[in-house]
One Martini backbone bead per residue (centre of mass of N, CA, C, O) as a GRO file, in nm:
protein
  539
    1MET     BB    1  -2.504   0.896  -0.057
    2ASN     BB    2  -2.507   0.900  -0.371
    3ALA     BB    3  -2.301   1.158  -0.386
    4LEU     BB    4  -2.074   0.985  -0.320
    5PRO     BB    5  -1.792   0.864  -0.389
    6TRP     BB    6  -1.676   0.549  -0.443
    7TRP     BB    7  -1.389   0.587  -0.268
    8ARG     BB    8  -1.547   0.660  -0.018
    9GLY     BB    9  -1.495   0.391   0.194
   10ALA     BB   10  -1.340   0.197   0.035
   11VAL     BB   11  -1.244  -0.134  -0.054
   12ILE     BB   12  -0.918  -0.238  -0.146
   13TYR     BB   13  -0.782  -0.482  -0.347
   14GLN     BB   14  -0.463  -0.608  -0.350
   15ILE     BB   15  -0.268  -0.704  -0.640
   16TYR     BB   16   0.000  -0.935  -0.695
   17PRO     BB   17   0.048  -1.070  -0.993
   18ARG     BB   18   0.292  -1.267  -0.949
   19SER     BB   19   0.094  -1.412  -0.686
   20PHE     BB   20  -0.196  -1.505  -0.778
   21LEU     BB   21  -0.212  -1.640  -1.098
   22ASP     BB   22  -0.099  -1.905  -1.298
   23THR     BB   23  -0.182  -1.989  -1.657
   24ASN     BB   24   0.121  -2.098  -1.807
   25GLY     BB   25   0.356  -2.225  -1.609
   26ASP     BB   26   0.605  -2.004  -1.531
   27GLY     BB   27   0.553  -1.910  -1.209
   28VAL     BB   28   0.386  -1.651  -1.296
   29GLY     BB   29   0.169  -1.432  -1.271
   30ASP     BB   30  -0.133  -1.307  -1.441
   31LEU     BB   31  -0.396  -1.158  -1.586
   32PRO     BB   32  -0.574  -1.412  -1.643
   33GLY     BB   33  -0.565  -1.485  -1.341
   34ILE     BB   34  -0.735  -1.255  -1.246
   35VAL     BB   35  -0.991  -1.320  -1.419
   36GLU     BB   36  -1.036  -1.608  -1.292
   37ARG     BB   37  -1.072  -1.453  -0.981
   38LEU     BB   38  -1.313  -1.230  -0.985
   39ASP     BB   39  -1.530  -1.377  -0.827
   40TYR     BB   40  -1.380  -1.395  -0.566
   41VAL     BB   41  -1.336  -1.098  -0.515
   42ALA     BB   42  -1.634  -1.006  -0.531
   43GLY     BB   43  -1.713  -1.211  -0.291
   44LEU     BB   44  -1.573  -1.033  -0.059
   45GLY     BB   45  -1.689  -0.721  -0.079
   46VAL     BB   46  -1.545  -0.537  -0.249
   47ASP     BB   47  -1.487  -0.236  -0.456
   48ALA     BB   48  -1.174  -0.287  -0.546
   49ILE     BB   49  -0.874  -0.281  -0.750
   50TRP     BB   50  -0.518  -0.317  -0.701
   51ILE     BB   51  -0.255  -0.320  -0.935
   52ALA     BB   52   0.036  -0.395  -0.970
   53PRO     BB   53   0.291  -0.388  -1.176
   54PHE     BB   54   0.262  -0.479  -1.556
   55PHE     BB   55   0.481  -0.360  -1.702
   56THR     BB   56   0.739  -0.305  -1.880
   57SER     BB   57   1.023  -0.501  -1.759
   58PRO     BB   58   1.328  -0.615  -1.601
   59MET     BB   59   1.283  -0.674  -1.292
   60ALA     BB   60   1.465  -0.545  -1.059
   61ASP     BB   61   1.169  -0.441  -0.902
   62PHE     BB   62   0.913  -0.589  -0.994
   63GLY     BB   63   0.800  -0.325  -1.195
   64TYR     BB   64   0.915  -0.047  -1.063
   65ASP     BB   65   1.077  -0.077  -1.348
   66ILE     BB   66   1.005   0.105  -1.622
   67ALA     BB   67   1.008   0.074  -1.986
   68ASP     BB   68   0.673   0.084  -2.036
   69TYR     BB   69   0.374   0.253  -1.972
   70ARG     BB   70   0.186   0.122  -2.243
   71ASP     BB   71   0.269  -0.178  -2.153
   72VAL     BB   72   0.276  -0.528  -2.133
   73ASP     BB   73   0.424  -0.763  -1.994
   74PRO     BB   74   0.468  -1.085  -2.115
   75MET     BB   75   0.453  -1.217  -1.836
   76PHE     BB   76   0.132  -1.103  -1.808
   77GLY     BB   77   0.077  -1.022  -2.120
   78THR     BB   78  -0.160  -0.805  -2.253
   79LEU     BB   79  -0.363  -0.553  -2.347
   80ALA     BB   80  -0.601  -0.732  -2.398
   81ASP     BB   81  -0.599  -0.855  -2.117
   82PHE     BB   82  -0.657  -0.591  -1.977
   83ASP     BB   83  -0.928  -0.524  -2.112
   84CYS     BB   84  -1.057  -0.776  -2.003
   85LEU     BB   85  -1.029  -0.717  -1.711
   86LEU     BB   86  -1.184  -0.458  -1.696
   87ALA     BB   87  -1.452  -0.554  -1.802
   88GLU     BB   88  -1.496  -0.783  -1.590
   89ALA     BB   89  -1.492  -0.610  -1.343
   90HIS     BB   90  -1.723  -0.418  -1.420
   91LYS     BB   91  -1.937  -0.638  -1.425
   92ARG     BB   92  -1.879  -0.686  -1.094
   93GLY     BB   93  -1.840  -0.387  -0.965
   94LEU     BB   94  -1.533  -0.328  -1.020
   95LYS     BB   95  -1.286  -0.138  -0.958
   96VAL     BB   96  -0.977   0.003  -1.127
   97MET     BB   97  -0.650   0.004  -1.008
   98ILE     BB   98  -0.325   0.151  -1.074
   99ASP     BB   99  -0.001   0.176  -1.105
  100GLN     BB  100   0.220   0.470  -1.063
  101VAL     BB  101   0.562   0.553  -1.176
  102LEU     BB  102   0.685   0.876  -1.182
  103SER     BB  103   0.988   0.937  -1.071
  104HIS     BB  104   1.074   0.669  -1.228
  105THR     BB  105   1.269   0.445  -1.415
  106SER     BB  106   1.418   0.250  -1.629
  107ILE     BB  107   1.719   0.194  -1.793
  108GLU     BB  108   1.532   0.065  -2.041
  109HIS     BB  109   1.426   0.319  -2.118
  110ALA     BB  110   1.422   0.525  -2.390
  111TRP     BB  111   1.491   0.787  -2.245
  112PHE     BB  112   1.755   0.682  -2.104
  113ARG     BB  113   1.909   0.569  -2.350
  114GLU     BB  114   1.938   0.860  -2.457
  115SER     BB  115   2.039   1.035  -2.227
  116ARG     BB  116   2.326   0.866  -2.169
  117GLN     BB  117   2.493   0.938  -2.437
  118SER     BB  118   2.457   1.259  -2.382
  119ARG     BB  119   2.442   1.624  -2.341
  120ASP     BB  120   2.276   1.686  -2.646
  121ASN     BB  121   2.013   1.551  -2.648
  122ASP     BB  122   1.668   1.535  -2.623
  123LYS     BB  123   1.715   1.380  -2.322
  124ALA     BB  124   1.940   1.508  -2.147
  125ASP     BB  125   1.713   1.655  -1.924
  126TRP     BB  126   1.524   1.399  -1.804
  127TYR     BB  127   1.738   1.369  -1.594
  128VAL     BB  128   1.952   1.343  -1.306
  129TRP     BB  129   2.227   1.531  -1.357
  130ALA     BB  130   2.586   1.537  -1.254
  131ASP     BB  131   2.871   1.634  -1.145
  132ALA     BB  132   3.157   1.590  -1.025
  133LYS     BB  133   3.374   1.632  -0.808
  134PRO     BB  134   3.701   1.709  -0.817
  135ASP     BB  135   3.748   1.399  -0.683
  136GLY     BB  136   3.493   1.216  -0.819
  137THR     BB  137   3.266   1.240  -0.654
  138ALA     BB  138   2.966   1.289  -0.560
  139PRO     BB  139   2.758   1.570  -0.551
  140ASN     BB  140   2.650   1.432  -0.288
  141ASN     BB  141   2.494   1.268   0.014
  142TRP     BB  142   2.288   1.101  -0.109
  143MET     BB  143   2.062   0.833  -0.044
  144SER     BB  144   1.953   0.513  -0.077
  145ILE     BB  145   1.698   0.304   0.023
  146PHE     BB  146   1.874   0.045  -0.072
  147GLY     BB  147   2.165   0.138  -0.043
  148GLY     BB  148   2.370   0.380  -0.058
  149PRO     BB  149   2.429   0.576  -0.298
  150ALA     BB  150   2.231   0.801  -0.521
  151TRP     BB  151   2.481   0.756  -0.728
  152HIS     BB  152   2.565   0.698  -1.085
  153TRP     BB  153   2.802   0.630  -1.318
  154GLU     BB  154   2.847   0.777  -1.648
  155PRO     BB  155   3.075   0.757  -1.906
  156ARG     BB  156   2.931   0.887  -2.153
  157ARG     BB  157   2.896   1.169  -1.982
  158GLY     BB  158   3.052   1.220  -1.723
  159GLN     BB  159   2.822   1.141  -1.505
  160TYR     BB  160   2.580   1.157  -1.272
  161TYR     BB  161   2.294   0.973  -1.147
  162LEU     BB  162   1.981   0.956  -1.003
  163HIS     BB  163   1.892   0.727  -0.727
  164ASN     BB  164   1.648   0.646  -0.471
  165PHE     BB  165   1.694   0.355  -0.546
  166LEU     BB  166   1.788   0.184  -0.776
  167ALA     BB  167   2.018   0.199  -1.027
  168ASP     BB  168   1.767   0.092  -1.223
  169GLN     BB  169   1.625   0.387  -1.107
  170PRO     BB  170   1.598   0.658  -1.255
  171ASP     BB  171   1.549   0.993  -1.222
  172LEU     BB  172   1.341   1.227  -1.298
  173ASN     BB  173   1.316   1.565  -1.440
  174PHE     BB  174   1.069   1.780  -1.314
  175HIS     BB  175   1.193   2.059  -1.409
  176ASN     BB  176   1.101   1.952  -1.680
  177PRO     BB  177   0.826   2.008  -1.873
  178LYS     BB  178   0.847   1.766  -2.061
  179VAL     BB  179   0.822   1.552  -1.842
  180ARG     BB  180   0.546   1.627  -1.728
  181ASP     BB  181   0.391   1.584  -1.988
  182ALA     BB  182   0.465   1.290  -2.042
  183VAL     BB  183   0.348   1.171  -1.780
  184LEU     BB  184   0.056   1.268  -1.824
  185ASP     BB  185   0.016   1.110  -2.079
  186ASN     BB  186   0.039   0.830  -1.952
  187VAL     BB  187  -0.209   0.864  -1.772
  188ARG     BB  188  -0.416   0.916  -1.994
  189PHE     BB  189  -0.396   0.640  -2.137
  190TRP     BB  190  -0.554   0.488  -1.895
  191LEU     BB  191  -0.808   0.669  -1.894
  192ASP     BB  192  -0.886   0.595  -2.181
  193ARG     BB  193  -0.911   0.283  -2.112
  194GLY     BB  194  -1.082   0.294  -1.808
  195VAL     BB  195  -0.974   0.360  -1.556
  196ASP     BB  196  -1.043   0.464  -1.203
  197GLY     BB  197  -0.730   0.456  -1.095
  198PHE     BB  198  -0.446   0.547  -0.871
  199ARG     BB  199  -0.141   0.439  -0.751
  200LEU     BB  200   0.117   0.648  -0.618
  201ASP     BB  201   0.437   0.605  -0.625
  202SER     BB  202   0.631   0.797  -0.455
  203ILE     BB  203   0.514   1.099  -0.496
  204ASN     BB  204   0.741   1.276  -0.328
  205PHE     BB  205   0.987   1.209  -0.549
  206CYS     BB  206   0.984   1.386  -0.808
  207TYR     BB  207   1.147   1.593  -0.666
  208HIS     BB  208   1.447   1.801  -0.643
  209ASP     BB  209   1.696   1.975  -0.546
  210ALA     BB  210   1.843   2.202  -0.769
  211GLN     BB  211   2.108   2.254  -0.569
  212LEU     BB  212   2.212   1.987  -0.421
  213ARG     BB  213   2.185   1.969  -0.126
  214ASP     BB  214   2.270   1.852   0.155
  215ASN     BB  215   2.202   1.639   0.388
  216PRO     BB  216   2.145   1.612   0.706
  217ALA     BB  217   2.227   1.482   0.988
  218LYS     BB  218   2.129   1.208   1.198
  219PRO     BB  219   2.081   1.108   1.491
  220GLN     BB  220   2.091   0.802   1.625
  221ASP     BB  221   1.811   0.841   1.802
  222GLN     BB  222   1.653   0.921   1.499
  223ARG     BB  223   1.680   0.644   1.323
  224VAL     BB  224   1.374   0.674   1.201
  225GLY     BB  225   1.113   0.516   0.997
  226ARG     BB  226   0.928   0.472   0.693
  227GLY     BB  227   1.060   0.198   0.494
  228PHE     BB  228   1.308   0.182   0.709
  229ARG     BB  229   1.601   0.105   0.867
  230PRO     BB  230   1.839   0.188   1.112
  231ASP     BB  231   2.073   0.015   0.935
  232ASN     BB  232   2.023   0.221   0.712
  233PRO     BB  233   2.194   0.483   0.567
  234TYR     BB  234   1.929   0.644   0.515
  235ALA     BB  235   1.877   0.709   0.833
  236PHE     BB  236   2.133   0.927   0.860
  237GLN     BB  237   1.911   1.132   0.740
  238TYR     BB  238   1.767   1.417   0.634
  239HIS     BB  239   1.500   1.443   0.380
  240TYR     BB  240   1.498   1.756   0.242
  241TYR     BB  241   1.623   1.728  -0.083
  242ASN     BB  242   1.531   1.432  -0.231
  243ASN     BB  243   1.233   1.524  -0.132
  244THR     BB  244   0.952   1.701  -0.082
  245GLN     BB  245   0.902   1.937  -0.272
  246PRO     BB  246   0.727   2.224  -0.351
  247GLU     BB  247   0.682   2.179  -0.659
  248ASN     BB  248   0.479   1.941  -0.637
  249LEU     BB  249   0.214   2.075  -0.597
  250ALA     BB  250   0.168   2.176  -0.887
  251PHE     BB  251   0.163   1.897  -1.010
  252LEU     BB  252  -0.086   1.796  -0.854
  253ASP     BB  253  -0.273   2.000  -0.975
  254ARG     BB  254  -0.250   1.885  -1.270
  255LEU     BB  255  -0.333   1.593  -1.213
  256ARG     BB  256  -0.617   1.663  -1.108
  257ALA     BB  257  -0.717   1.801  -1.364
  258LEU     BB  258  -0.706   1.548  -1.530
  259LEU     BB  259  -0.894   1.365  -1.357
  260ASP     BB  260  -1.145   1.575  -1.386
  261GLU     BB  261  -1.200   1.475  -1.690
  262TYR     BB  262  -1.275   1.193  -1.521
  263PRO     BB  263  -1.520   1.069  -1.394
  264ASP     BB  264  -1.454   0.895  -1.087
  265SER     BB  265  -1.174   0.940  -1.057
  266THR     BB  266  -0.854   0.840  -0.879
  267ALA     BB  267  -0.595   0.935  -0.617
  268LEU     BB  268  -0.340   0.742  -0.456
  269GLY     BB  269  -0.092   0.837  -0.236
  270GLU     BB  270   0.242   0.752  -0.162
  271ILE     BB  271   0.395   0.835   0.160
  272SER     BB  272   0.749   0.920   0.249
  273SER     BB  273   0.862   1.125   0.506
  274GLU     BB  274   0.961   1.313   0.769
  275ASP     BB  275   0.638   1.414   0.760
  276SER     BB  276   0.385   1.231   0.658
  277LEU     BB  277   0.128   1.367   0.777
  278ALA     BB  278   0.184   1.657   0.664
  279THR     BB  279   0.195   1.567   0.368
  280LEU     BB  280  -0.088   1.446   0.344
  281GLY     BB  281  -0.227   1.709   0.390
  282GLU     BB  282  -0.102   1.870   0.161
  283TYR     BB  283  -0.181   1.656  -0.080
  284THR     BB  284  -0.513   1.667   0.016
  285ASN     BB  285  -0.543   1.959  -0.042
  286GLY     BB  286  -0.786   2.033  -0.220
  287LYS     BB  287  -0.670   2.002  -0.566
  288ARG     BB  288  -0.548   1.698  -0.546
  289LEU     BB  289  -0.552   1.445  -0.382
  290HIS     BB  290  -0.790   1.224  -0.268
  291MET     BB  291  -0.558   1.024  -0.135
  292GLY     BB  292  -0.381   0.896   0.139
  293TYR     BB  293  -0.066   0.702   0.191
  294SER     BB  294   0.080   0.530   0.468
  295PHE     BB  295   0.312   0.376   0.723
  296GLU     BB  296   0.187   0.394   1.024
  297LEU     BB  297   0.050   0.074   1.006
  298LEU     BB  298   0.339  -0.065   0.892
  299THR     BB  299   0.432  -0.152   1.173
  300GLU     BB  300   0.511  -0.288   1.496
  301ASP     BB  301   0.299  -0.112   1.626
  302PHE     BB  302   0.082  -0.272   1.887
  303ASN     BB  303  -0.129  -0.031   2.005
  304ALA     BB  304  -0.352   0.192   2.116
  305ALA     BB  305  -0.181   0.446   2.120
  306HIS     BB  306  -0.080   0.441   1.837
  307ILE     BB  307  -0.347   0.443   1.684
  308ARG     BB  308  -0.473   0.683   1.817
  309GLU     BB  309  -0.243   0.901   1.749
  310THR     BB  310  -0.248   0.858   1.437
  311VAL     BB  311  -0.536   0.943   1.391
  312ARG     BB  312  -0.523   1.220   1.522
  313ASN     BB  313  -0.296   1.337   1.354
  314LEU     BB  314  -0.428   1.301   1.083
  315GLU     BB  315  -0.680   1.470   1.134
  316SER     BB  316  -0.519   1.734   1.188
  317HIS     BB  317  -0.381   1.724   0.885
  318MET     BB  318  -0.686   1.632   0.740
  319PRO     BB  319  -0.952   1.820   0.718
  320ASP     BB  320  -0.997   1.771   0.381
  321GLY     BB  321  -0.911   1.494   0.371
  322TRP     BB  322  -0.853   1.139   0.269
  323PRO     BB  323  -0.794   0.848   0.393
  324CYS     BB  324  -0.568   0.548   0.358
  325TRP     BB  325  -0.561   0.233   0.482
  326ALA     BB  326  -0.294   0.005   0.613
  327ILE     BB  327  -0.148  -0.326   0.733
  328SER     BB  328  -0.075  -0.426   0.435
  329ASN     BB  329   0.176  -0.535   0.196
  330HIS     BB  330   0.445  -0.586  -0.045
  331ASP     BB  331   0.663  -0.442   0.189
  332VAL     BB  332   0.562  -0.606   0.445
  333GLU     BB  333   0.495  -0.771   0.698
  334ARG     BB  334   0.261  -0.967   0.793
  335VAL     BB  335   0.024  -0.876   1.023
  336VAL     BB  336  -0.008  -1.143   1.198
  337THR     BB  337   0.297  -1.144   1.261
  338ARG     BB  338   0.368  -0.850   1.344
  339TRP     BB  339   0.114  -0.841   1.575
  340GLY     BB  340   0.090  -1.170   1.672
  341GLY     BB  341   0.286  -1.367   1.584
  342VAL     BB  342   0.340  -1.713   1.559
  343ASP     BB  343   0.071  -1.762   1.781
  344ALA     BB  344  -0.163  -1.657   1.640
  345PRO     BB  345  -0.489  -1.645   1.626
  346PRO     BB  346  -0.712  -1.667   1.382
  347HIS     BB  347  -0.915  -1.427   1.473
  348LEU     BB  348  -0.718  -1.187   1.432
  349ALA     BB  349  -0.763  -1.124   1.129
  350ASN     BB  350  -1.068  -1.026   1.168
  351GLN     BB  351  -1.004  -0.802   1.367
  352LEU     BB  352  -0.809  -0.632   1.180
  353THR     BB  353  -1.014  -0.582   0.959
  354ALA     BB  354  -1.218  -0.436   1.138
  355LEU     BB  355  -1.042  -0.208   1.227
  356VAL     BB  356  -0.949  -0.081   0.955
  357CYS     BB  357  -1.260  -0.070   0.845
  358SER     BB  358  -1.346   0.156   1.094
  359LEU     BB  359  -1.203   0.378   0.990
  360ARG     BB  360  -1.144   0.676   0.865
  361GLY     BB  361  -1.183   0.578   0.530
  362SER     BB  362  -1.002   0.397   0.334
  363VAL     BB  363  -0.900   0.066   0.205
  364CYS     BB  364  -0.614  -0.161   0.200
  365VAL     BB  365  -0.614  -0.501   0.091
  366TYR     BB  366  -0.424  -0.774   0.102
  367GLN     BB  367  -0.359  -1.044  -0.026
  368GLY     BB  368  -0.448  -1.297   0.226
  369GLU     BB  369  -0.593  -1.160   0.470
  370GLU     BB  370  -0.855  -1.341   0.441
  371LEU     BB  371  -0.673  -1.601   0.539
  372GLY     BB  372  -0.434  -1.537   0.743
  373LEU     BB  373  -0.156  -1.487   0.649
  374SER     BB  374   0.166  -1.539   0.699
  375GLU     BB  375   0.486  -1.512   0.725
  376ALA     BB  376   0.727  -1.614   0.519
  377ASP     BB  377   1.008  -1.843   0.509
  378VAL     BB  378   1.278  -1.744   0.319
  379PRO     BB  379   1.543  -1.854   0.199
  380TYR     BB  380   1.829  -1.724   0.073
  381GLU     BB  381   1.843  -1.912  -0.194
  382GLN     BB  382   1.522  -1.789  -0.258
  383LEU     BB  383   1.578  -1.514  -0.305
  384GLN     BB  384   1.467  -1.197  -0.494
  385ASP     BB  385   1.515  -0.952  -0.322
  386PRO     BB  386   1.740  -0.699  -0.323
  387TYR     BB  387   1.697  -0.591  -0.041
  388GLY     BB  388   1.743  -0.854   0.118
  389ILE     BB  389   2.023  -0.931   0.001
  390THR     BB  390   2.168  -0.681   0.114
  391PHE     BB  391   2.045  -0.705   0.444
  392TRP     BB  392   2.150  -0.961   0.507
  393PRO     BB  393   2.008  -1.092   0.810
  394ASN     BB  394   1.852  -0.836   0.935
  395PHE     BB  395   1.703  -0.839   0.641
  396LYS     BB  396   1.468  -1.036   0.432
  397GLY     BB  397   1.269  -0.873   0.306
  398ARG     BB  398   0.968  -0.909   0.076
  399ASP     BB  399   0.908  -1.219   0.020
  400GLY     BB  400   0.724  -1.315   0.267
  401CYS     BB  401   0.466  -1.138   0.127
  402ARG     BB  402   0.494  -1.265  -0.190
  403THR     BB  403   0.376  -1.520  -0.189
  404PRO     BB  404   0.167  -1.730  -0.309
  405MET     BB  405  -0.143  -1.806  -0.354
  406PRO     BB  406  -0.363  -2.037  -0.187
  407TRP     BB  407  -0.600  -2.222  -0.346
  408GLY     BB  408  -0.481  -2.506  -0.272
  409GLU     BB  409  -0.341  -2.822  -0.149
  410GLY     BB  410  -0.147  -2.851  -0.355
  411GLU     BB  411   0.093  -2.810  -0.540
  412HIS     BB  412   0.164  -2.479  -0.486
  413GLY     BB  413  -0.142  -2.415  -0.420
  414ASP     BB  414  -0.253  -2.393  -0.724
  415PHE     BB  415  -0.092  -2.159  -0.868
  416SER     BB  416   0.110  -2.364  -1.037
  417ALA     BB  417   0.231  -2.603  -1.276
  418GLY     BB  418   0.494  -2.487  -1.184
  419THR     BB  419   0.762  -2.313  -1.063
  420PRO     BB  420   0.764  -2.089  -0.848
  421TRP     BB  421   0.922  -1.787  -0.779
  422LEU     BB  422   0.800  -1.869  -0.502
  423PRO     BB  423   0.736  -2.030  -0.231
  424VAL     BB  424   0.496  -2.257  -0.080
  425PRO     BB  425   0.396  -2.294   0.228
  426ASP     BB  426   0.243  -2.523   0.420
  427THR     BB  427   0.092  -2.308   0.598
  428HIS     BB  428  -0.069  -2.197   0.346
  429ARG     BB  429  -0.206  -2.455   0.244
  430ALA     BB  430  -0.376  -2.487   0.507
  431LEU     BB  431  -0.517  -2.187   0.402
  432ALA     BB  432  -0.677  -2.248   0.169
  433VAL     BB  433  -0.941  -2.164  -0.001
  434SER     BB  434  -1.071  -2.450  -0.026
  435ARG     BB  435  -1.071  -2.511   0.279
  436GLN     BB  436  -1.232  -2.245   0.375
  437GLU     BB  437  -1.491  -2.298   0.213
  438GLY     BB  438  -1.557  -2.566   0.402
  439ASP     BB  439  -1.551  -2.350   0.651
  440ALA     BB  440  -1.774  -2.170   0.833
  441ASP     BB  441  -1.525  -2.069   1.054
  442SER     BB  442  -1.351  -1.911   0.874
  443MET     BB  443  -1.182  -1.637   0.773
  444LEU     BB  444  -1.315  -1.601   0.495
  445HIS     BB  445  -1.608  -1.589   0.609
  446GLY     BB  446  -1.557  -1.360   0.802
  447PHE     BB  447  -1.481  -1.148   0.598
  448ARG     BB  448  -1.738  -1.142   0.433
  449ALA     BB  449  -1.931  -1.083   0.672
  450PHE     BB  450  -1.807  -0.806   0.745
  451MET     BB  451  -1.841  -0.667   0.466
  452ALA     BB  452  -2.151  -0.685   0.452
  453TRP     BB  453  -2.203  -0.531   0.718
  454ARG     BB  454  -2.055  -0.269   0.647
  455HIS     BB  455  -2.253  -0.190   0.409
  456THR     BB  456  -2.488  -0.133   0.648
  457GLN     BB  457  -2.275   0.106   0.768
  458PRO     BB  458  -2.244   0.435   0.727
  459ALA     BB  459  -2.059   0.514   0.960
  460LEU     BB  460  -1.814   0.329   0.871
  461ARG     BB  461  -1.782   0.459   0.577
  462TRP     BB  462  -1.840   0.808   0.641
  463GLY     BB  463  -1.782   0.890   0.916
  464ASP     BB  464  -1.690   1.026   1.181
  465ILE     BB  465  -1.426   1.063   1.419
  466ARG     BB  466  -1.357   0.947   1.776
  467MET     BB  467  -1.114   0.925   1.995
  468LEU     BB  468  -1.070   0.733   2.289
  469ASP     BB  469  -0.989   0.720   2.603
  470SER     BB  470  -0.764   0.441   2.702
  471ALA     BB  471  -0.653   0.163   2.826
  472GLU     BB  472  -0.468  -0.078   2.812
  473PRO     BB  473  -0.589  -0.277   2.528
  474LEU     BB  474  -0.794  -0.040   2.447
  475LEU     BB  475  -0.975   0.032   2.160
  476ALA     BB  476  -1.163   0.347   2.108
  477PHE     BB  477  -1.446   0.454   1.898
  478THR     BB  478  -1.633   0.687   1.700
  479ARG     BB  479  -1.903   0.680   1.457
  480SER     BB  480  -2.059   0.952   1.255
  481PHE     BB  481  -2.390   0.955   1.074
  482GLU     BB  482  -2.675   1.104   1.032
  483GLY     BB  483  -2.733   1.057   1.370
  484GLU     BB  484  -2.532   0.815   1.391
  485THR     BB  485  -2.366   0.616   1.647
  486VAL     BB  486  -2.063   0.419   1.670
  487LEU     BB  487  -1.909   0.178   1.870
  488ALA     BB  488  -1.566   0.086   1.889
  489CYS     BB  489  -1.412  -0.215   2.016
  490PHE     BB  490  -1.065  -0.333   2.108
  491ASN     BB  491  -0.879  -0.615   2.191
  492LEU     BB  492  -0.511  -0.615   2.201
  493SER     BB  493  -0.522  -0.902   2.346
  494ASP     BB  494  -0.470  -1.244   2.494
  495GLN     BB  495  -0.683  -1.125   2.706
  496PRO     BB  496  -0.928  -1.068   2.886
  497LEU     BB  497  -1.178  -0.802   2.912
  498ASP     BB  498  -1.277  -0.571   3.195
  499VAL     BB  499  -1.454  -0.265   3.135
  500ASP     BB  500  -1.540   0.032   3.118
  501ALA     BB  501  -1.718   0.233   2.941
  502PRO     BB  502  -1.618   0.510   2.724
  503VAL     BB  503  -1.924   0.583   2.769
  504ASP     BB  504  -2.219   0.723   2.921
  505THR     BB  505  -2.409   0.618   2.724
  506PRO     BB  506  -2.621   0.433   2.595
  507LEU     BB  507  -2.616   0.083   2.483
  508GLU     BB  508  -2.616  -0.117   2.171
  509ALA     BB  509  -2.567  -0.405   2.064
  510MET     BB  510  -2.392  -0.542   1.780
  511ASN     BB  511  -2.400  -0.761   1.512
  512ALA     BB  512  -2.077  -0.836   1.345
  513ALA     BB  513  -2.029  -1.096   1.192
  514ARG     BB  514  -1.835  -1.354   1.323
  515LEU     BB  515  -1.707  -1.227   1.544
  516VAL     BB  516  -1.523  -1.194   1.825
  517GLN     BB  517  -1.746  -1.114   2.082
  518GLY     BB  518  -1.871  -0.902   2.304
  519GLU     BB  519  -2.018  -0.736   2.602
  520ILE     BB  520  -2.286  -0.580   2.783
  521ALA     BB  521  -2.258  -0.505   3.144
  522ASP     BB  522  -2.335  -0.265   3.353
  523GLY     BB  523  -2.141  -0.061   3.185
  524ARG     BB  524  -1.967  -0.303   3.077
  525LEU     BB  525  -1.689  -0.460   2.922
  526ARG     BB  526  -1.664  -0.789   2.752
  527LEU     BB  527  -1.361  -0.910   2.624
  528PRO     BB  528  -1.207  -1.110   2.439
  529SER     BB  529  -0.964  -1.230   2.286
  530TYR     BB  530  -0.948  -1.030   2.029
  531GLY     BB  531  -1.197  -0.855   2.062
  532VAL     BB  532  -1.527  -0.736   1.964
  533LEU     BB  533  -1.719  -0.420   1.967
  534PHE     BB  534  -2.042  -0.311   1.881
  535ALA     BB  535  -2.232   0.004   1.923
  536ARG     BB  536  -2.512   0.182   1.983
  537VAL     BB  537  -2.562   0.516   2.042
  538LYS     BB  538  -2.781   0.652   2.279
  539GLY     BB  539  -2.877   0.993   2.280
   0.00000   0.00000   0.00000
């Protein structure tokens, strides 16, 4: 077991720095705020933290539009603050992963400011530029995931540039070897600084089709995908040419070779493609990414069949790779609301944590999940997310999952002495850390207890998985490691469940630390509403 890398089976706590803790009263969280709460994070029993972008940025997409990959935006602090954070996290046994946004930059990046000036400067071919069609329209039919065409006119060059996301996020031209070298140099900068790994944003978007071929139309009944809605024109196409190109595999080989120069470093790739599970398998095969992260459980589908088939499909596509699961992040509705609805019982949060942390793979847990935070209802006049503003009212954007952490019950949840960049709802202040610390039966204590128990279960951390056939609403699977097999069962409904055990071998119930647990009687499982049962499989 000691030979296994730290990231395999790790629980990674995602911190969205804008909303974690504000220490200077400007209403925006910062790196010193993360340092101030590292004891809290370490006390959760997680293995690592992943920090969303804190780099220099005009914040058109809240840090995912990077103007300087090697510096900290003054809003969040300084490089010295980051070095302090890294050192303090390591003192507490926490690994530190940071976002890297490799496929695009901000329009304010020095590379783009030079590239846009003319067709013959040193950075002229560092971005994806193309001439207009004879009638002045865009070079092809590619669409932006944020809505509308993926091309923006630049009069200084008399050309269009590609942006798969906001127009403020021009795509780099990875067909240019100088771009690839410069991008990897930026990655090396943070490895030299001592980070333990990277979460690679939209890693399958690095390359585009060099021939700029049109994407084919997608029939209306197939306009579904992960990370976008069917009413978004992005859903109207098969995205065969604007991302997930074969050239990206060689780049991933180079990226992995760089990481291998730094023992124990890791890379987690975020992937959303026409066949995300197949791409995950391809990107984690051999010496490429250590882990793959998809949107398959970040959907509204909450039933045993969807989870079971998702895991089976991933396992079939990733025989050599290692998955990383998430049920919440900074881009989707919070899972308690998404899967439990507005009247979800408090213990559902702990059940969902136990579920995702029992699958084969590593896990990303989003800040606030340990408190059972629900999706916040942010009124239109207070929206900050350009995605939500564009698609209002059908889609309210991502602000509802990005509201500040409620540390106390005071004004603004003790997140900031100033006015927060997003409001803190009263429902969240009622779930504040300070209140849950004083309640032995709280979700926070339940989260800690399960994490401590999971650390004692090698089968749940590193074992193989076998999904078992079962009728709704029972989700059941086994995890096996070094001769021990554990059965995990979850009642995904708000009604008690009494069913035959999904295995024929004798079972010994295990006490899984403060979860709402079921029991075994005469070969049957009795699970309460949103209940959990772990059992050791004997024989």
